[in-house]
ROLO-408435 format. One line per field, with one value per residue (C-alpha): x, z, y; residue number from 1. Coordinates in steps of 0.25 Angstrom, whole numbers, plus 5000, padded with zeros to 4 digits. Example, Ala and Ser with C-alpha at 12.3 -4.5 7.8 and 13.67 -1.06 7.14 Angstrom:
! residues 2
xx	5049/5055
zz	5031/5029
yy	4982/4996
k	1/2
END
This chain:
! residues 481
xx	4864/4874/4869/4871/4876/4891/4902/4910/4900/4901/4899/4894/4880/4875/4862/4857/4846/4836/4832/4830/4844/4841/4827/4825/4825/4837/4845/4842/4847/4860/4862/4860/4870/4880/4879/4866/4861/4850/4841/4837/4824/4825/4811/4814/4812/4799/4786/4782/4777/4792/4798/4789/4793/4808/4805/4799/4811/4820/4812/4813/4828/4829/4821/4830/4844/4841/4847/4839/4842/4837/4829/4831/4820/4826/4816/4818/4815/4812/4820/4820/4820/4818/4805/4803/4813/4808/4820/4824/4836/4842/4857/4861/4875/4881/4876/4862/4851/4839/4826/4819/4804/4792/4783/4784/4785/4798/4795/4808/4822/4828/4817/4817/4807/4808/4799/4802/4791/4799/4812/4810/4807/4819/4831/4838/4848/4862/4857/4862/4853/4859/4853/4856/4863/4871/4877/4870/4871/4862/4863/4850/4853/4839/4825/4811/4798/4795/4809/4824/4835/4848/4861/4867/4881/4884/4877/4872/4859/4846/4835/4820/4818/4833/4836/4838/4848/4848/4861/4860/4846/4836/4823/4810/4807/4805/4814/4801/4791/4777/4783/4794/4785/4776/4789/4794/4780/4782/4795/4790/4779/4788/4799/4810/4823/4829/4822/4831/4827/4832/4833/4836/4840/4837/4835/4820/4819/4824/4815/4803/4806/4808/4795/4787/4794/4793/4778/4776/4785/4795/4810/4816/4829/4829/4841/4844/4850/4860/4860/4857/4867/4856/4858/4873/4870/4861/4869/4870/4856/4851/4860/4854/4840/4842/4845/4855/4860/4863/4874/4866/4878/4870/4862/4872/4882/4874/4869/4883/4896/4900/4914/4907/4900/4911/4913/4898/4898/4909/4902/4888/4895/4902/4890/4882/4893/4894/4879/4878/4869/4871/4875/4873/4882/4874/4875/4884/4893/4895/4888/4896/4891/4878/4885/4897/4900/4912/4912/4922/4934/4929/4915/4922/4930/4917/4910/4923/4924/4909/4912/4925/4917/4908/4895/4886/4881/4883/4871/4870/4860/4859/4870/4860/4847/4850/4864/4869/4877/4869/4875/4889/4887/4883/4894/4904/4900/4900/4914/4919/4913/4919/4933/4932/4927/4940/4946/4936/4941/4951/4944/4939/4924/4919/4918/4905/4898/4894/4879/4872/4857/4853/4855/4857/4871/4875/4871/4880/4892/4891/4889/4901/4910/4906/4914/4926/4926/4923/4935/4944/4941/4940/4925/4919/4906/4898/4883/4873/4859/4850/4835/4833/4847/4852/4863/4868/4867/4876/4886/4886/4891/4903/4908/4915/4920/4917/4904/4891/4879/4867/4857/4842/4828/4822/4822/4821/4833/4841/4838/4842/4855/4858/4862/4871/4886/4892/4879/4875/4860/4856/4843/4842/4830/4828/4838/4837/4851/4865/4869/4858/4862/4876/4872/4864/4875/4885/4876/4873/4889/4891/4880/4885/4900/4904/4907/4917/4922/4931/4924/4920/4907/4903/4888/4881/4869/4860/4858/4844/4850/4849/4836/4838/4853/4865/4874/4882/4894/4896/4909/4907/4916/4911/4913/4914/4900
zz	4873/4875/4887/4889/4896/4897/4903/4890/4880/4874/4883/4871/4867/4853/4847/4835/4825/4823/4808/4799/4801/4816/4819/4824/4839/4836/4829/4839/4850/4843/4842/4857/4859/4850/4858/4855/4866/4859/4847/4839/4832/4820/4819/4805/4800/4804/4812/4826/4823/4818/4830/4840/4833/4835/4849/4852/4846/4855/4867/4864/4863/4877/4882/4875/4878/4892/4887/4888/4874/4872/4860/4853/4844/4834/4829/4815/4816/4804/4793/4781/4768/4753/4747/4735/4724/4709/4705/4715/4717/4712/4709/4711/4707/4713/4707/4704/4709/4716/4721/4734/4732/4742/4742/4740/4725/4717/4702/4696/4700/4705/4715/4729/4741/4756/4767/4774/4769/4775/4768/4756/4767/4776/4767/4762/4751/4755/4763/4762/4760/4762/4756/4757/4771/4767/4755/4745/4748/4742/4743/4743/4732/4729/4736/4734/4741/4737/4733/4735/4725/4729/4723/4725/4732/4734/4725/4727/4726/4732/4736/4740/4755/4758/4770/4769/4778/4779/4787/4793/4788/4800/4798/4806/4806/4820/4826/4829/4818/4821/4819/4828/4839/4837/4837/4850/4857/4852/4859/4872/4872/4869/4879/4869/4876/4867/4857/4847/4840/4826/4820/4834/4833/4846/4861/4859/4849/4860/4870/4861/4860/4875/4878/4869/4876/4890/4888/4887/4899/4890/4896/4882/4881/4869/4860/4851/4838/4834/4818/4815/4816/4824/4835/4835/4837/4849/4854/4869/4870/4863/4871/4884/4879/4874/4882/4872/4858/4845/4836/4823/4813/4801/4799/4808/4797/4787/4794/4798/4790/4791/4795/4808/4812/4820/4828/4830/4835/4845/4850/4852/4860/4869/4872/4875/4885/4891/4894/4897/4886/4878/4864/4852/4839/4827/4812/4803/4815/4808/4795/4786/4794/4786/4776/4783/4795/4799/4801/4795/4804/4803/4809/4820/4823/4823/4833/4842/4841/4845/4858/4861/4859/4870/4862/4871/4859/4844/4835/4823/4813/4800/4804/4813/4806/4792/4792/4788/4801/4813/4824/4818/4818/4833/4837/4829/4836/4850/4847/4843/4855/4865/4859/4859/4873/4878/4877/4888/4898/4905/4903/4916/4918/4912/4923/4930/4923/4931/4929/4927/4925/4923/4938/4952/4954/4964/4955/4944/4953/4959/4945/4939/4951/4950/4937/4943/4954/4944/4936/4949/4954/4940/4942/4932/4932/4936/4940/4939/4944/4936/4937/4926/4919/4923/4931/4920/4911/4919/4921/4906/4902/4911/4900/4910/4904/4916/4912/4919/4922/4922/4931/4931/4933/4922/4908/4902/4910/4905/4891/4892/4898/4884/4879/4890/4888/4896/4904/4903/4906/4916/4921/4936/4945/4955/4967/4981/4985/4978/4984/4976/4964/4965/4968/4955/4947/4952/4949/4935/4933/4938/4929/4917/4920/4920/4935/4943/4957/4960/4949/4955/4951/4954/4957/4957/4965/4975/4990/4989/4999/4988/4979/4965/4965/4964/4976/4978/4971/4975/4972/4972/4970/4965/4974/4971/4970
yy	4915/4926/4934/4949/4957/4952/4960/4960/4966/4980/4991/4999/4996/4992/4997/4988/4991/4980/4977/4966/4960/4958/4958/4944/4941/4931/4942/4952/4942/4940/4955/4957/4945/4953/4965/4974/4982/4990/4987/4999/4999/5009/5016/5020/5006/4999/5002/5000/4986/4983/4990/4981/4968/4972/4976/4962/4955/4963/4960/4945/4948/4953/4941/4931/4938/4944/4957/4970/4975/4989/4995/5008/5014/5023/5033/5037/5052/5060/5054/5063/5054/5056/5052/5043/5046/5048/5040/5030/5028/5041/5043/5057/5064/5076/5089/5083/5091/5085/5092/5089/5092/5093/5081/5066/5065/5068/5071/5068/5061/5074/5076/5071/5071/5069/5064/5077/5087/5099/5096/5106/5117/5115/5113/5125/5128/5122/5111/5097/5085/5071/5058/5043/5044/5056/5050/5060/5075/5086/5101/5110/5120/5126/5126/5131/5129/5114/5109/5110/5107/5099/5097/5083/5084/5070/5060/5046/5037/5043/5033/5036/5038/5040/5049/5064/5071/5086/5090/5104/5106/5110/5102/5104/5089/5083/5072/5064/5060/5055/5040/5043/5047/5035/5026/5033/5030/5015/5015/5020/5010/4998/5000/5005/5009/5019/5028/5036/5049/5053/5067/5073/5088/5093/5088/5091/5080/5071/5076/5074/5059/5059/5065/5055/5043/5049/5052/5037/5034/5028/5027/5025/5033/5043/5042/5055/5052/5062/5063/5078/5089/5097/5085/5088/5103/5099/5087/5090/5094/5081/5072/5079/5076/5062/5049/5044/5048/5041/5045/5043/5044/5040/5053/5061/5058/5064/5076/5080/5079/5064/5069/5075/5062/5056/5068/5070/5056/5058/5071/5065/5053/5063/5071/5059/5054/5067/5067/5052/5048/5035/5037/5027/5028/5024/5022/5014/5009/4995/4999/4989/4977/4979/4970/4965/4956/4965/4981/4990/4994/5008/5004/4996/5009/5017/5008/5009/5024/5026/5018/5025/5038/5034/5029/5020/5012/5010/5006/4997/5000/4993/4984/4976/4981/4976/4972/4958/4956/4962/4953/4955/4970/4970/4960/4969/4981/4974/4969/4983/4989/4979/4981/4996/4996/4990/5004/5009/4998/5007/5020/5027/5029/5042/5053/5056/5067/5079/5077/5064/5065/5051/5046/5052/5058/5048/5037/5043/5045/5031/5025/5032/5028/5014/5013/5019/5008/4997/5001/5002/4988/4981/4978/4968/4974/4987/4985/4996/4994/5004/5005/5016/5014/5028/5022/5013/5025/5033/5021/5019/5033/5030/5020/5012/4999/4989/4982/4988/4979/4988/4981/4984/4977/4987/4981/4995/5000/4988/4991/5005/5001/4994/5008/5011/5009/4998/4994/4980/4979/4968/4964/4962/4961/4972/4970/4976/4978/4980/4967/4960/4967/4963/4948/4948/4954/4944/4933/4938/4940/4925/4920/4926/4924/4938/4940/4931/4931/4943/4952/4965/4972/4987/4989/5003/5002/5010/5009/5015/5026/5037/5034/5030/5031/5021/5025/5013/5006/4992/4984/4969/4958/4945/4933/4918/4912
k	1/2/3/4/5/6/7/8/9/10/11/12/13/14/15/16/17/18/19/20/21/22/23/24/25/26/27/28/29/30/31/32/33/34/35/36/37/38/39/40/41/42/43/44/45/46/47/48/49/50/51/52/53/54/55/56/57/58/59/60/61/62/63/64/65/66/67/68/69/70/71/72/73/74/75/76/77/78/79/80/81/82/83/84/85/86/87/88/89/90/91/92/93/94/95/96/97/98/99/100/101/102/103/104/105/106/107/108/109/110/111/112/113/114/115/116/117/118/119/120/121/122/123/124/125/126/127/128/129/130/131/132/133/134/135/136/137/138/139/140/141/142/143/144/145/146/147/148/149/150/151/152/153/154/155/156/157/158/159/160/161/162/163/164/165/166/167/168/169/170/171/172/173/174/175/176/177/178/179/180/181/182/183/184/185/186/187/188/189/190/191/192/193/194/195/196/197/198/199/200/201/202/203/204/205/206/207/208/209/210/211/212/213/214/215/216/217/218/219/220/221/222/223/224/225/226/227/228/229/230/231/232/233/234/235/236/237/238/239/240/241/242/243/244/245/246/247/248/249/250/251/252/253/254/255/256/257/258/259/260/261/262/263/264/265/266/267/268/269/270/271/272/273/274/275/276/277/278/279/280/281/282/283/284/285/286/287/288/289/290/291/292/293/294/295/296/297/298/299/300/301/302/303/304/305/306/307/308/309/310/311/312/313/314/315/316/317/318/319/320/321/322/323/324/325/326/327/328/329/330/331/332/333/334/335/336/337/338/339/340/341/342/343/344/345/346/347/348/349/350/351/352/353/354/355/356/357/358/359/360/361/362/363/364/365/366/367/368/369/370/371/372/373/374/375/376/377/378/379/380/381/382/383/384/385/386/387/388/389/390/391/392/393/394/395/396/397/398/399/400/401/402/403/404/405/406/407/408/409/410/411/412/413/414/415/416/417/418/419/420/421/422/423/424/425/426/427/428/429/430/431/432/433/434/435/436/437/438/439/440/441/442/443/444/445/446/447/448/449/450/451/452/453/454/455/456/457/458/459/460/461/462/463/464/465/466/467/468/469/470/471/472/473/474/475/476/477/478/479/480/481
END
């Protein structure tokens, strides 16, 4: 069986959504072997019983592969949808008028309902309403107490339960519905590593989810999904509040002008890099691989540009969940990442930021300078021992191309490292000295044929003189056995 980590695997991480196309243990193992670092469970589809079945399979995958693949639970948030149509499907032409009515029952083909009771109260004349993932556009032209009339601007086919996007409309709906709270509690009780939150509009939305998880002593990292214009307006504060960010381009591309989406993506990534927060780029990365075994050239460029912009991870959604070629999609993304990352080989490590909150200032300085030393001596490997994952987190944001082995005896820490760019998680039983750490790493390198006599490794470790800090950089040259 292909054993991970290996020194030539992609530094960028792959998040893959679990669904009918890949929900067997055998298929999940193949995805991990192809390069998946984090499995996403989409809470919009299924129940907690379904989630538990998937999680049990993922635990079997960890056991059989020896790789600590992580799990992200994606809370669905308050998805606003159409109700049941009177005529389903309904074809509409530009210029046609439709009426949204209060309640659940339309009384004719021109009437629409919504699962959001306050919709009739919160839209105003001039607002845009987008249906069918933004392909159908309506404009509100008249409203009364119990209904509002719209004119179709862009036609198409409307179906029952389709999503409704309301770009620029200020809604009172909360980011977390009762079922989201319940799913967050389930995540806390089942050792989920990352929980992502939809419909984020303010840092308070993030803090609400964090409070729920912390009240249950859950160390899961909270990922804020940026998919609303309000989120872009409060971006810096949201990134500060969150542990990481997802660029959710599907809904974001409907909420803002599609022409603005690429620039918004670059801005989000830049803010995350500045604040040392991992960032995932998601939605339609290899969309054509739902049906085809090869992506389009534009999709390959999209993945490459996300990496060059500074994304820590890219996410596959339907490509692995329901697509015909889930393994090929992961393998393709992995190959694009590895080829693109060759451009990073000769780049100097990112400079040390003025303030790093995750770790002690000494640890931060030592970790950052270990990369400069590694580059200067042509080291084969950097080794970071990390009990909580904070040191590996800081190291990852430096984006140094030399492979970094993140060593820990804590399984939860190793799983967290699966989202950190350039960090290869590796379990090692507790060691009592830097010498013991080096001996164990060298033995691992020999066993896996990745280290040879004459290779140099740089180790970031602590002497114990300064409590809870990494205050030592050790350069070791592998000797003949």
